[in-house]
C-alpha positions as CSV (number, residue, x, y, z in Angstrom):
1,X,0.0,0.0,0.0
2,X,1.4,3.4,-1.0
3,X,1.5,5.8,1.9
4,X,1.2,9.5,0.9
5,X,1.0,11.9,3.8
6,X,0.7,15.7,3.7
7,X,2.9,18.1,5.7
8,X,1.2,19.0,9.0
9,X,-1.0,15.9,9.0
10,X,-0.8,13.7,12.1
11,X,0.3,10.1,11.7
12,X,0.1,7.1,14.0
13,X,3.4,5.5,15.1
14,X,3.0,2.2,17.1
15,X,5.1,1.2,20.1
16,X,8.5,-0.4,19.6
17,X,9.3,1.8,16.6
18,X,12.7,3.6,16.5
19,X,13.0,7.3,15.8
20,X,16.4,8.8,14.8
21,X,17.5,12.4,15.1
22,X,19.5,13.3,12.1
23,X,20.8,16.7,11.0
24,X,19.7,16.6,7.4
25,X,21.6,19.8,6.5
26,X,24.8,18.2,7.6
27,X,24.4,14.6,6.7
28,X,24.3,13.2,3.1
29,X,23.1,9.8,4.2
30,X,21.0,8.3,7.0
31,X,23.8,6.1,8.6
32,X,25.0,8.8,11.0
33,X,22.5,9.9,13.6
34,X,22.7,12.1,16.7
35,X,20.2,10.3,18.9
36,X,17.7,7.4,18.8
37,X,14.5,6.9,20.7
38,X,12.4,3.7,21.0
39,X,8.7,4.6,21.2
40,X,7.5,2.9,24.4
41,X,3.9,3.9,23.7
42,X,2.0,4.5,20.5
43,X,2.1,8.1,19.4
44,X,0.3,10.6,17.1
45,X,3.0,12.7,15.6
46,X,3.0,15.4,12.9
47,X,4.3,14.4,9.5
48,X,6.8,16.9,8.1
49,X,8.2,15.4,4.8
50,X,9.9,12.6,3.1
51,X,13.7,12.5,3.4
52,X,15.4,13.8,0.3
53,X,18.3,11.4,0.7
54,X,16.0,8.2,0.9
55,X,12.3,8.2,0.4
56,X,11.9,5.1,2.6
57,X,12.4,7.5,5.5
58,X,10.2,10.4,6.7
59,X,10.6,13.2,9.2
60,X,8.1,13.7,12.0
61,X,7.8,16.3,14.8
62,X,8.4,14.8,18.2
63,X,8.9,16.8,21.5
64,X,9.9,20.0,19.7
65,X,12.4,18.4,17.3
66,X,12.5,16.8,13.9
67,X,13.0,13.0,14.0
68,X,13.4,10.5,11.2
69,X,11.4,7.2,11.1
70,X,11.1,4.5,8.5
71,X,8.0,5.2,6.3
72,X,6.8,1.6,6.7
73,X,6.3,2.3,10.5
74,X,3.8,5.2,10.1
75,X,0.1,4.9,9.5
76,X,-2.9,7.0,8.8
77,X,-5.0,7.8,11.9
78,X,-8.3,6.1,11.5
79,X,-11.3,8.3,12.3
80,X,-13.6,7.0,15.1
81,X,-17.3,6.6,14.6
């Protein structure tokens, strides 16, 4: 299934997914990261954009900072009702 998200849209990230903080202005690839965070609980985070270096990764907004996560680990938020 093709996942297309819009900037500013909230996405669902399940527990046990790794987020990585990468300075995309300084890094030309995704192998070097400044920090990593394992999501202990599911989260609703704001989608920012796809990574220009590798479209399999996206940036989300988490606790006031941009974090990178594998695109396969984010999902649309299903509306209740």
